N, C-alpha and C positions, 0 to 999 in steps of 0.2 A: 737817274731814273731807270735807265735800262738795267742796271745792276739790281735794283729793287725788284723789277719784274722777273728777272732771272732767278732770284732767290725765292720769290713767291711761287714761280712755276716749279722749281725744284722741290719745294716743300709740299706742293700739291700734286706733284708729278706722278706718273705711272710707276709700275713695278719694273725698275731697271734690271732686275734679275729674272724677269719673265722670259721663258724660253721662246725661241723664234721658229722652232720646228719640233716635231715629235722626236724623242730621244730619251736617254736615261733620266733626265730631269723630269719630264712629263710622266714617264712610266713610274718612277719612284713616288712622285706626288700622287698620281692616281691610285697606286697600290696602297699608299698610306691612308688615303681617304676611304678607300674601299675596304681594306682589311688592316685596320690600325695595328701597329706593332710588327707587322710582317713586311718582308721585302720581296721583290719579284722572284727571287730564287727560293722562297719559302722559308728563309731563315728569319729569325726575329729574336725577341728578348728571351724566350724559353726554347732552347735548341731542341729538346726532346719533342715538345709539342709542335714546333715548327717542322721537324722532319716528318712527323705523322701527317700534318696538314699538307705538306708538299707532295706526299705520296698518294693523297686521296683526290681523285679526279673531280669530285664534287665539293671539295673544300673551298672555303672562302678565297684562299690564295689562288687556287686553280681557276675558279670562276672569274675572279677579278682579272687575272692574267689573260684569260680568254676574252673577256669583255674589252680589255685594253687593246688587244690585237684587232678585234672587230672595229673599234673606234678608229685606230690607225688606218685600217683598210677602207673604211667607208665614210669617214667624216674629214673633210678638209681641215688642216691645222688651223687656218684662220678662223673658221667657224668654231672649232673647239676652243680656241683661245679667247675669242670675243664673247661667245654665248654660253658655252657649256662649262668652262673652267670655274667660273664664279658660282654657278649653280651647284657644281660638285662640292665646292668648298663650303656651301651653306648647309650641307648635311643631307643625309639619305632621303629625307622626306621631300626635298626640293629637286632631286635628281630627275632629269627629263625622262619621259616614258620610253624614248628610244634607247636610252642607256639601260634602264631596268629590263626592257625586252631583250636586249643583247645578253644581259646576265642570265635571264630565264632560259634563253636558247642555249647558253653555255652549260647551265645546270643539266638541262635535258640531254645535251650531247654527251655529258660525262657519265650519265647513268647507264648501268647495264641494261641491255634490251629487255630483260624480263621485269625490270623495275618500272618501266614506262607503261606497262599494261599491254604491250605488243605481244601477240602470240605467234606472229609470222605464219598464220594459217593453220596452226596446230589446234586440234580439238582438245581443249583442255583440262 
């Protein structure tokens, strides 16, 4: 009887490969969900396009990398793992507002000052 319960639990069990802390596995997973086909270093299936993307501060790869860094700095891993990881896997439409706000902040941080409408006191 105990063996049957163990088999049943194993069949229904959780993700044995689930990470237990932030690291390369969570970063690669986030980057793949955020910018499919690219890796954290900006490389991907198309090397020429990946190089261009990696050099653009407002590219998807750069924004996703920035957002991942913010996640690591501000969201405890247990919360990320239990609440956010599943939502991220469900697609962009289900991403929590706090993640999309981080991404927006990253886009704005990567734009040149004149692109944000700021004139820094100049009469323009």
